[in-house]
C-alpha positions as CSV (number, residue, x, y, z in Angstrom):
1,M,-39.9,-216.7,-117.3
2,G,-38.1,-215.4,-120.3
3,S,-34.8,-213.7,-120.3
4,K,-36.5,-210.4,-121.0
5,A,-38.8,-210.7,-118.1
6,K,-35.9,-211.6,-115.8
7,A,-34.0,-208.6,-116.9
8,I,-36.9,-206.3,-116.1
9,A,-37.5,-208.0,-112.8
10,G,-33.8,-207.6,-111.9
11,L,-33.9,-203.9,-112.7
12,L,-37.1,-203.5,-110.6
13,A,-35.5,-205.4,-107.7
14,A,-32.4,-203.1,-108.0
15,T,-34.7,-200.1,-107.9
16,C,-36.3,-201.3,-104.7
17,V,-33.0,-202.2,-103.0
18,C,-31.4,-198.8,-103.9
19,S,-34.6,-197.0,-102.7
20,I,-34.5,-198.8,-99.4
21,I,-30.8,-198.1,-98.9
22,A,-31.4,-194.4,-99.7
23,L,-34.2,-194.2,-97.2
24,I,-32.2,-195.9,-94.5
25,L,-29.2,-193.5,-95.1
26,S,-31.5,-190.5,-95.1
27,V,-32.8,-191.2,-91.5
28,V,-29.6,-192.5,-90.0
29,N,-27.8,-190.1,-87.6
30,V,-30.2,-187.2,-88.3
31,K,-29.6,-184.2,-86.0
32,D,-31.5,-181.0,-85.2
33,V,-29.6,-178.0,-86.6
34,F,-30.2,-174.3,-86.1
35,L,-29.1,-172.2,-89.1
36,P,-27.0,-169.0,-88.4
37,P,-29.2,-165.9,-87.7
38,S,-29.8,-163.6,-90.6
39,T,-28.3,-160.1,-90.7
40,K,-30.3,-156.9,-90.4
41,Y,-29.2,-153.5,-91.7
42,G,-30.0,-150.0,-90.7
43,L,-29.2,-146.5,-92.1
44,V,-29.0,-143.3,-90.0
45,F,-28.2,-139.8,-91.3
46,D,-26.6,-137.5,-88.7
47,A,-27.6,-134.1,-90.0
48,G,-25.5,-131.8,-87.9
49,S,-25.1,-128.1,-88.0
50,T,-21.9,-128.1,-90.1
51,H,-22.1,-131.4,-92.1
52,T,-24.1,-134.5,-92.6
53,S,-22.9,-138.2,-92.4
54,L,-24.6,-141.4,-93.2
55,Y,-23.9,-144.4,-91.0
56,I,-24.6,-148.0,-92.1
57,Y,-25.1,-150.5,-89.3
58,R,-25.9,-154.2,-89.1
59,W,-26.9,-156.7,-86.3
60,R,-27.9,-160.3,-85.9
61,A,-31.6,-160.8,-86.1
62,D,-31.8,-163.0,-83.0
63,K,-30.6,-160.1,-80.6
64,E,-29.6,-160.3,-77.0
65,N,-32.2,-159.6,-74.3
66,D,-34.3,-157.8,-76.9
67,T,-31.5,-155.4,-78.0
68,G,-29.3,-155.9,-81.0
69,I,-25.5,-156.3,-81.0
70,V,-24.9,-153.6,-83.6
71,S,-21.7,-152.9,-85.5
72,Q,-20.8,-150.1,-87.9
73,V,-20.3,-151.2,-91.5
74,E,-19.3,-147.9,-93.0
75,A,-19.7,-144.1,-92.6
76,C,-20.2,-141.8,-95.6
77,S,-19.6,-138.1,-95.3
78,V,-22.0,-136.0,-97.3
79,S,-20.4,-133.2,-99.4
80,G,-21.3,-129.7,-98.5
81,P,-22.5,-128.0,-95.4
82,G,-25.3,-129.1,-93.0
83,I,-28.8,-129.3,-94.2
84,S,-29.8,-126.2,-92.2
85,S,-27.6,-124.2,-94.6
86,Y,-30.0,-125.0,-97.4
87,A,-32.8,-122.9,-96.0
88,D,-33.1,-121.0,-99.2
89,D,-32.4,-124.0,-101.4
90,P,-34.3,-126.9,-99.9
91,A,-34.0,-129.1,-102.9
92,G,-30.2,-128.8,-102.6
93,A,-30.4,-130.4,-99.2
94,G,-32.1,-133.5,-100.6
95,A,-29.7,-133.7,-103.6
96,S,-26.7,-133.6,-101.4
97,L,-27.7,-136.9,-99.7
98,K,-27.9,-139.0,-102.9
99,P,-24.2,-139.9,-103.4
100,C,-24.1,-141.5,-99.9
101,L,-27.4,-143.2,-100.5
102,D,-26.0,-144.6,-103.7
103,R,-23.1,-145.9,-101.7
104,A,-25.3,-147.6,-99.2
105,M,-27.3,-149.4,-101.9
106,K,-24.0,-151.0,-103.0
107,I,-23.4,-152.3,-99.4
108,V,-26.8,-153.4,-98.3
109,P,-27.9,-156.6,-100.1
110,A,-30.5,-155.9,-102.7
111,E,-32.9,-158.5,-101.3
112,Q,-32.8,-156.7,-97.9
113,Q,-33.0,-153.1,-98.9
114,R,-36.8,-152.7,-98.7
115,E,-36.7,-153.9,-95.1
116,T,-33.8,-151.7,-94.0
117,P,-35.0,-149.0,-91.6
118,T,-33.7,-145.6,-92.6
119,Y,-33.8,-142.4,-90.6
120,L,-32.6,-138.9,-90.7
121,G,-32.0,-137.1,-87.4
122,A,-31.3,-133.4,-87.5
123,T,-29.6,-131.7,-84.5
124,A,-28.9,-128.2,-83.3
125,G,-28.5,-126.5,-86.7
126,M,-32.0,-127.4,-87.6
127,R,-33.3,-126.5,-84.1
128,L,-32.0,-123.0,-84.6
129,L,-33.5,-122.8,-88.1
130,R,-36.8,-124.0,-86.8
131,E,-36.7,-121.2,-84.1
132,E,-35.8,-118.6,-86.8
133,N,-38.1,-119.8,-89.5
134,S,-40.2,-122.9,-89.0
135,T,-41.5,-122.9,-92.5
136,K,-38.1,-123.1,-94.1
137,A,-37.1,-125.8,-91.6
138,E,-40.2,-127.9,-92.7
139,Q,-39.3,-127.3,-96.3
140,V,-35.8,-128.7,-95.8
141,L,-37.1,-131.7,-94.0
142,A,-39.7,-132.3,-96.7
143,E,-37.0,-132.2,-99.4
144,V,-34.6,-134.6,-97.7
145,S,-37.5,-136.9,-97.0
146,K,-38.4,-136.8,-100.7
147,A,-34.9,-137.6,-101.7
148,I,-34.6,-140.6,-99.4
149,G,-38.0,-141.8,-100.3
150,E,-36.8,-142.3,-103.9
151,Y,-34.6,-145.2,-102.7
152,P,-35.9,-148.8,-102.1
153,V,-35.5,-148.6,-98.3
154,D,-37.9,-148.6,-95.3
155,F,-37.8,-144.9,-94.7
156,R,-39.2,-144.0,-91.3
157,G,-38.9,-140.3,-91.4
158,A,-36.7,-137.2,-91.0
159,R,-37.1,-135.2,-87.8
160,I,-35.3,-132.8,-85.5
161,L,-34.0,-134.6,-82.4
162,L,-34.5,-133.2,-79.0
163,G,-31.3,-132.1,-77.3
164,S,-31.8,-134.6,-74.6
165,E,-32.1,-137.4,-77.2
166,E,-28.9,-136.3,-78.9
167,G,-27.1,-136.4,-75.6
168,S,-28.5,-139.7,-74.3
169,F,-28.0,-141.6,-77.6
170,G,-24.4,-140.4,-77.5
171,W,-24.2,-141.8,-73.9
172,I,-25.5,-145.2,-75.2
173,T,-22.9,-145.2,-77.9
174,V,-20.0,-144.5,-75.6
175,N,-20.9,-147.1,-73.0
176,Y,-21.8,-149.7,-75.6
177,L,-18.5,-149.4,-77.4
178,L,-16.6,-149.5,-74.1
179,E,-18.5,-152.6,-73.1
180,T,-20.2,-151.3,-69.9
181,L,-23.7,-152.2,-71.2
182,V,-23.0,-155.7,-72.6
183,K,-19.9,-157.8,-73.0
184,F,-19.1,-161.2,-74.6
185,S,-18.0,-163.3,-71.6
186,F,-15.5,-166.2,-71.2
187,A,-18.6,-168.5,-71.2
188,E,-19.1,-167.4,-74.8
189,K,-22.3,-165.5,-74.3
190,W,-23.4,-161.9,-74.1
191,E,-23.8,-160.7,-70.5
192,H,-24.3,-157.5,-68.6
193,P,-20.9,-156.7,-66.9
194,Q,-21.6,-156.5,-63.2
195,D,-18.5,-154.4,-62.1
196,A,-18.2,-152.1,-65.2
197,E,-17.8,-148.4,-64.6
198,V,-20.5,-146.5,-66.6
199,L,-19.1,-143.4,-68.2
200,G,-20.6,-140.0,-68.8
201,A,-20.7,-138.4,-72.2
202,L,-19.7,-134.9,-73.2
203,D,-20.6,-133.9,-76.8
204,L,-19.5,-130.6,-78.4
205,G,-21.1,-129.8,-81.8
206,G,-21.2,-126.7,-83.9
207,A,-24.5,-125.3,-82.5
208,S,-25.0,-127.1,-79.2
209,T,-23.2,-129.0,-76.4
210,Q,-24.6,-132.0,-74.4
211,I,-23.8,-133.5,-71.0
212,T,-25.2,-136.9,-70.1
213,F,-24.5,-139.2,-67.2
214,Q,-26.2,-141.6,-64.8
215,P,-26.8,-139.6,-61.6
216,G,-26.9,-140.9,-58.1
217,V,-29.6,-138.5,-57.0
218,P,-33.1,-137.9,-58.4
219,V,-33.3,-135.5,-61.4
220,E,-35.6,-132.6,-60.6
221,D,-36.3,-131.4,-64.2
222,R,-38.3,-134.0,-66.3
223,N,-37.0,-132.3,-69.4
224,T,-33.5,-133.6,-68.5
225,S,-34.5,-137.1,-67.3
226,V,-34.2,-139.9,-69.8
227,F,-35.0,-143.6,-69.4
228,F,-33.7,-146.6,-71.4
229,R,-33.9,-150.3,-71.2
230,L,-31.0,-152.0,-73.0
231,Y,-30.0,-155.7,-72.9
232,G,-32.5,-156.3,-70.1
233,T,-31.1,-153.5,-67.8
234,N,-32.8,-150.2,-66.9
235,Y,-31.0,-146.9,-67.1
236,S,-32.1,-143.5,-65.8
237,L,-30.0,-140.7,-67.1
238,Y,-29.5,-137.0,-66.7
239,S,-29.1,-135.3,-70.1
240,H,-29.0,-131.6,-70.8
241,S,-28.4,-129.9,-74.1
242,Y,-27.4,-126.3,-74.4
243,L,-28.5,-124.8,-77.7
244,C,-26.2,-122.1,-79.0
245,Y,-23.3,-123.3,-76.9
246,G,-21.7,-125.4,-79.6
247,Q,-18.3,-124.1,-80.7
248,S,-19.4,-122.2,-83.7
249,Q,-22.3,-120.5,-81.9
250,A,-20.2,-119.8,-78.8
251,L,-17.6,-118.0,-80.9
252,K,-20.3,-115.9,-82.4
253,M,-21.5,-115.0,-78.9
254,L,-18.0,-114.2,-77.8
255,L,-17.5,-111.8,-80.7
256,A,-20.8,-110.1,-80.0
257,A,-19.8,-109.8,-76.3
258,L,-16.5,-108.2,-77.2
259,H,-18.3,-105.7,-79.4
260,Q,-20.6,-104.8,-76.6
261,A,-17.9,-104.6,-73.9
262,S,-17.3,-100.9,-74.5
263,S,-21.0,-99.9,-74.2
264,S,-22.3,-102.3,-71.4
265,A,-20.9,-102.7,-67.9
266,Q,-22.9,-105.9,-67.3
267,I,-22.5,-108.7,-69.7
268,I,-23.6,-112.3,-69.1
269,H,-20.5,-114.5,-69.4
270,P,-20.7,-115.8,-73.0
271,C,-18.5,-118.8,-72.6
272,Y,-20.5,-121.3,-70.5
273,P,-24.1,-122.3,-70.2
274,Q,-26.3,-121.3,-67.4
275,G,-29.0,-123.4,-65.7
276,Y,-27.1,-126.5,-64.8
277,Q,-28.9,-128.4,-62.0
278,E,-27.2,-127.0,-58.9
279,N,-27.6,-130.0,-56.7
280,I,-25.8,-132.2,-59.2
281,T,-22.0,-131.9,-59.3
282,V,-20.2,-133.7,-62.0
283,A,-17.1,-134.7,-60.0
284,E,-19.1,-136.7,-57.4
285,L,-21.4,-138.5,-59.8
286,Y,-19.1,-140.1,-62.3
287,D,-15.3,-140.4,-62.5
288,S,-14.6,-140.9,-66.2
289,P,-16.5,-138.9,-68.7
290,C,-15.8,-139.4,-72.4
291,A,-15.5,-136.1,-74.4
292,F,-15.9,-136.5,-78.1
293,A,-16.8,-134.6,-81.3
294,G,-15.5,-130.9,-81.0
295,F,-13.8,-131.6,-77.7
296,Y,-11.7,-134.3,-79.4
297,Y,-10.9,-132.5,-82.6
298,T,-9.5,-129.4,-81.1
299,F,-7.5,-131.1,-78.3
300,N,-6.2,-133.7,-80.7
301,F,-4.8,-131.0,-82.9
302,L,-3.0,-129.6,-79.8
303,N,-1.9,-133.2,-78.9
304,L,-3.8,-133.0,-75.6
305,T,-5.9,-136.2,-75.8
306,H,-3.6,-138.4,-73.6
307,Q,-5.1,-137.4,-70.2
308,Q,-2.4,-134.8,-69.5
309,S,-2.7,-132.8,-66.3
310,L,-4.7,-129.5,-66.3
311,S,-1.5,-127.6,-65.8
312,E,0.0,-129.1,-68.9
313,V,-3.1,-128.4,-70.9
314,N,-3.2,-124.8,-69.8
315,T,0.5,-124.3,-70.7
316,T,0.1,-125.9,-74.1
317,V,-3.0,-123.8,-75.0
318,L,-1.3,-120.6,-73.9
319,S,1.8,-121.4,-75.8
320,F,-0.1,-122.1,-79.0
321,C,-2.2,-118.9,-78.7
322,R,1.0,-116.8,-78.2
323,R,2.5,-118.0,-81.5
324,N,2.7,-115.6,-84.5
325,W,0.1,-116.2,-87.1
326,T,2.6,-116.3,-89.9
327,E,4.6,-118.9,-88.0
328,L,1.4,-121.0,-87.5
329,V,0.6,-120.9,-91.2
330,Q,4.0,-122.1,-92.1
331,S,3.9,-124.8,-89.4
332,F,0.5,-126.2,-90.2
333,P,-0.2,-125.6,-94.0
334,K,-2.6,-128.5,-94.1
335,N,-4.9,-127.1,-91.3
336,L,-5.6,-123.7,-92.7
337,N,-9.4,-124.2,-92.8
338,Y,-9.7,-124.4,-89.0
339,L,-6.3,-123.0,-87.8
340,H,-7.8,-119.7,-86.9
341,T,-10.3,-121.4,-84.5
342,Y,-8.1,-123.7,-82.5
343,C,-7.0,-121.0,-80.0
344,S,-10.4,-119.6,-79.2
345,V,-12.1,-123.0,-79.2
346,A,-9.5,-124.4,-76.8
347,F,-10.1,-121.6,-74.4
348,Y,-13.9,-122.1,-74.8
349,I,-13.5,-125.8,-74.0
350,L,-11.5,-125.0,-70.9
351,T,-14.1,-122.4,-69.7
352,L,-17.0,-124.8,-70.4
353,L,-15.5,-127.7,-68.5
354,L,-14.0,-125.8,-65.6
355,D,-16.4,-122.9,-65.1
356,G,-19.5,-124.5,-66.6
357,Y,-19.3,-128.1,-65.5
358,K,-17.1,-127.6,-62.5
359,F,-14.2,-130.0,-63.3
360,N,-11.0,-129.1,-61.5
361,E,-7.4,-130.1,-61.3
362,H,-8.3,-133.3,-59.4
363,T,-11.0,-134.6,-61.8
364,W,-9.5,-133.2,-65.1
365,S,-7.3,-136.2,-65.7
366,N,-10.2,-138.5,-65.7
367,I,-11.7,-137.0,-68.9
368,H,-11.1,-139.2,-71.9
369,F,-11.0,-137.3,-75.2
370,S,-11.9,-139.8,-77.9
371,R,-13.1,-139.8,-81.5
372,Q,-13.6,-143.6,-81.9
373,A,-13.9,-146.7,-79.7
374,A,-13.6,-150.2,-81.1
375,N,-13.0,-148.7,-84.6
376,T,-16.4,-147.1,-84.5
377,D,-17.3,-143.4,-84.6
378,I,-18.6,-142.0,-81.3
379,G,-21.8,-140.0,-81.8
380,W,-25.6,-140.3,-81.3
381,T,-26.4,-142.4,-84.3
382,L,-25.2,-145.8,-83.0
383,G,-27.0,-145.3,-79.7
384,F,-30.1,-144.4,-81.7
385,M,-29.8,-147.6,-83.7
386,L,-29.3,-149.7,-80.6
387,N,-32.4,-148.3,-79.0
388,L,-34.3,-148.8,-82.3
389,T,-33.5,-152.5,-82.3
390,N,-35.6,-152.8,-79.1
391,M,-38.6,-152.1,-81.3
392,I,-37.7,-154.4,-84.1
393,P,-39.0,-158.0,-83.4
394,A,-36.3,-160.6,-83.0
395,E,-36.3,-163.5,-85.5
396,A,-36.2,-167.1,-84.1
397,L,-33.4,-169.3,-85.4
398,Q,-34.5,-171.5,-88.3
399,H,-34.7,-175.1,-87.3
400,V,-33.7,-177.8,-89.8
401,K,-32.7,-181.5,-89.9
402,G,-29.1,-182.1,-90.6
403,H,-27.1,-185.0,-91.9
404,Q,-23.4,-185.9,-92.0
405,P,-22.1,-185.0,-95.5
406,G,-21.0,-188.6,-96.2
407,L,-24.3,-190.2,-95.3
408,W,-26.2,-187.5,-97.3
409,A,-24.0,-188.1,-100.4
410,G,-24.6,-191.8,-100.1
411,A,-28.4,-191.4,-99.8
412,V,-28.4,-189.2,-102.9
413,S,-26.3,-191.7,-104.8
414,F,-28.5,-194.7,-104.1
415,L,-31.6,-192.6,-104.9
416,V,-30.1,-191.7,-108.3
417,L,-29.3,-195.4,-109.0
418,A,-32.9,-196.3,-108.1
419,V,-34.3,-193.8,-110.5
420,V,-31.9,-194.8,-113.3
421,A,-32.8,-198.5,-112.8
422,G,-36.5,-197.8,-112.8
423,L,-36.3,-195.7,-115.9
424,V,-34.3,-198.4,-117.7
425,A,-36.8,-201.1,-116.7
426,V,-39.7,-199.0,-118.0
427,F,-37.8,-198.2,-121.3
428,L,-37.0,-201.9,-121.9
429,H,-40.5,-203.0,-121.1
430,C,-42.0,-200.5,-123.6
431,F,-39.3,-201.3,-126.2
432,W,-39.8,-205.1,-126.1
433,K,-43.6,-204.7,-126.0
434,T,-43.5,-202.6,-129.2
435,K,-41.2,-205.1,-130.9
């Protein structure tokens, strides 16, 4: 055998040896590996009576007992009033949403935008508009749907929520954030906390107010009975919404009642809702309600969100209401937009909670006035998103074969050497044959 033939044979032998070594390294110490779950995103517009906000949420695709572990990424406040204020300019309602949608498109990865469920839920402001003029309400919803539909998202509709939905979704948010529904245990897994105290939820908006809790007795009215299954556990709730008893509408009723006082001897009390289920008393059914939205903002201004006694609350409210207006303007120059409402709204809140919901000096200190929990806004949108994840199929973790980095690098190196040796052998063979 000539020297040329020996050289080619040697290169082919090196190719075989390197290939065998690469094969051995590629199968040594191979392990089953599950890739981290992908992340899902969701967008929910809260179209309230006085303003609209867009909340951006995300959760892991594998979920826990069919429900996602959802976290808030960001909240975007829409400029201008609530969409019900655009009754005579429906197109303006749609246009007002676009800056927040543009912001969301910068946060949600482009490759996931078309599969991102997007909703708009309108609350009491639109309920009132629908009662006053259903055609205008439909036009507003059509325009906001058109605006959202121009973006590359999985838009699933704009609709007016039932009052019981608004209240019960708020209840889910409160209890999820305070870890009474699911909690990450010391065993490093998500579990239903067995001894957690489930809280009630008190929501005060501009046009309606909601009360929701888990009752210990059957709920008589089906319209106030709500059922959920979250993280493998069933929940039966009592949820009642009182339209026109939000703080803005209640103040309008109060002014109307004052104007009628001189001409009518019998006036229905304008400051608290009627029709509360009589055999359900708040105090005996749950000990620690969470009061948010309008309840929090007014009492936070008065520095009354630290579970002060009812006596101290009354004293503070009376003291504030007795102050001279000129003095208040000088003391709170940054709060002029709402300064004139704090006194009347504070009295309305006291009347609503004491006369309407029957809290007293013994149960008052159990009320928690909160805006956020776990750095997340308290409202109905997070509860809505959590419940929605029940209907979005979970994704199984992707299963792959894994190598140690050193072995994988070695296998690749020997494979490269085998390819190089083989190519050199072919080149030399062709070159010498031509010569």
